[in-house]
matplotlib code that plots the C-alpha trace (Angstrom):
import matplotlib.pyplot as plt

x = [0.0, 3.0, 2.4, -1.0, -3.6, -6.8, -9.7, -11.9, -15.0, -13.2, -11.9, -15.5, -16.8, -14.0, -14.6, -18.3, -17.9, -15.2, -17.1, -20.4, -18.6, -16.7, -19.9, -21.8, -19.2, -16.5, -17.3, -18.4, -17.0, -13.5, -12.6, -12.7, -13.4, -12.6, -10.9, -8.8, -8.5, -6.0, -5.2, -1.7, -0.8, -2.1, -2.6, -5.3, -3.7, -5.9, -5.3, -7.6, -8.1, -8.8, -11.1, -12.9, -16.7, -18.1, -19.3, -15.8, -14.4, -17.1, -16.4, -12.7, -13.4, -15.6, -13.0, -10.4, -9.9, -12.5, -11.1, -8.6, -8.4, -10.1, -6.9, -5.2, -8.2, -8.1, -4.3, -4.8, -7.7, -5.5, -2.6, -4.9, -6.5, -3.4, -3.3, -6.8, -7.1, -3.7, -3.9, -2.4, -1.5, -3.3, -2.7, -2.4, -4.3, -3.0, -5.6, -5.4, -7.9, -10.8, -12.8, -13.5, -9.9, -7.2, -3.7, -3.1, -0.1, -0.4, 1.6, 4.4, 5.3, 8.5, 9.8, 7.8, 6.7, 4.2, 4.6, 5.8, 7.3, 4.0, 4.6, 1.0, -1.1, -3.7, -2.8, -5.9, -9.7, -12.4, -12.0, -14.1, -12.1, -8.8, -10.0, -11.2, -7.7, -5.9, -8.5, -8.0, -4.4, -4.6, -8.2, -10.1, -7.0, -8.6, -5.8, -4.7]
y = [0.0, 2.3, 6.0, 6.2, 8.5, 7.4, 7.6, 10.7, 8.7, 6.9, 10.2, 11.6, 8.5, 8.6, 12.3, 11.7, 8.7, 10.3, 13.6, 11.8, 9.7, 12.6, 14.7, 11.8, 10.7, 13.3, 16.9, 18.7, 15.9, 15.1, 18.8, 17.9, 21.1, 19.9, 17.2, 17.8, 15.1, 15.5, 13.1, 12.8, 10.0, 6.7, 8.2, 10.0, 12.1, 12.9, 15.7, 17.1, 20.5, 20.7, 23.3, 24.2, 24.6, 27.9, 26.0, 24.7, 28.2, 29.5, 26.7, 27.6, 31.2, 30.3, 28.1, 30.9, 32.5, 35.1, 38.7, 37.9, 40.9, 40.5, 41.0, 38.2, 35.9, 36.6, 35.8, 32.6, 31.5, 32.4, 30.3, 27.3, 27.5, 28.5, 25.4, 25.8, 26.0, 24.4, 21.1, 18.0, 15.0, 11.8, 9.2, 8.4, 5.7, 4.0, 3.1, -0.7, -0.7, -1.5, 1.4, -0.8, -1.6, 1.0, 0.3, 2.4, 4.3, 6.3, 9.5, 9.2, 12.5, 10.9, 10.3, 13.1, 10.6, 7.8, 4.4, 2.3, -0.4, -1.6, -0.8, 0.3, -2.9, -1.9, -2.2, -1.3, -1.5, 0.8, 4.6, 4.7, 2.0, 3.7, 7.0, 5.3, 3.7, 7.0, 8.7, 6.1, 7.3, 11.0, 12.2, 10.0, 8.6, 5.2, 3.2, 0.6]
z = [0.0, 0.4, 1.0, -0.7, 0.8, 2.5, 0.0, 0.4, 1.2, 4.0, 5.4, 5.3, 7.1, 9.7, 10.4, 10.8, 13.1, 15.3, 15.6, 16.5, 19.1, 20.6, 20.9, 22.4, 24.9, 25.6, 24.8, 27.9, 30.1, 31.2, 30.3, 26.5, 24.7, 21.2, 19.2, 16.1, 13.4, 10.6, 7.7, 6.4, 4.0, 5.5, 9.0, 10.9, 13.7, 16.6, 19.1, 21.8, 23.4, 27.2, 28.5, 31.7, 31.7, 32.9, 36.0, 36.7, 36.4, 38.7, 41.2, 41.1, 41.7, 44.7, 46.2, 46.4, 49.8, 50.7, 50.6, 47.9, 45.6, 42.2, 40.2, 42.2, 41.7, 37.9, 37.8, 39.7, 37.4, 34.3, 35.8, 36.3, 32.9, 30.9, 28.8, 27.5, 23.7, 23.2, 21.3, 23.0, 21.0, 21.6, 18.9, 15.3, 13.4, 10.3, 7.7, 7.0, 4.1, 6.5, 7.9, 11.0, 11.8, 12.2, 13.6, 16.7, 18.0, 21.2, 21.4, 23.9, 25.6, 27.0, 23.5, 21.7, 19.1, 18.5, 20.0, 17.1, 19.4, 20.6, 24.3, 24.8, 25.2, 22.5, 18.8, 16.9, 16.4, 15.3, 15.4, 18.5, 20.3, 19.4, 20.7, 24.0, 24.3, 24.0, 26.2, 28.9, 29.3, 28.7, 29.2, 31.6, 33.3, 33.7, 32.1, 34.7]

ax = plt.figure().add_subplot(projection="3d")
ax.plot(x, y, z, "-o")
ax.set_aspect("equal")
plt.show()
């Protein structure tokens, strides 16, 4: 298969499925503000953007010591939420020719690259299963 691209109809279906899944299960939960999916060659790269809900920010403000000046409160909230809107890498999926099975590589921040050695104990599945695997490590922090 070499370096051929993913067919446009597969890209469209992959976007549709991923977006629906993210909206149904992640957006507004676990501080997921958005997910970015980009195709390059045979890969689908998936990043996520963390964001605090208005309620979470309000709760943060209310948890600060009473009597703290407004400018100090604002600076503390900015410090806590400073990584909002910055994409964080999650994983990349390699198209295998089957829309229902993608090879999976988790992004390893320790190496600043994707796990091509198979150290992460999940190697592929549907787009939804792959996203859940990456999310278990970086978003929901439920990976054992």
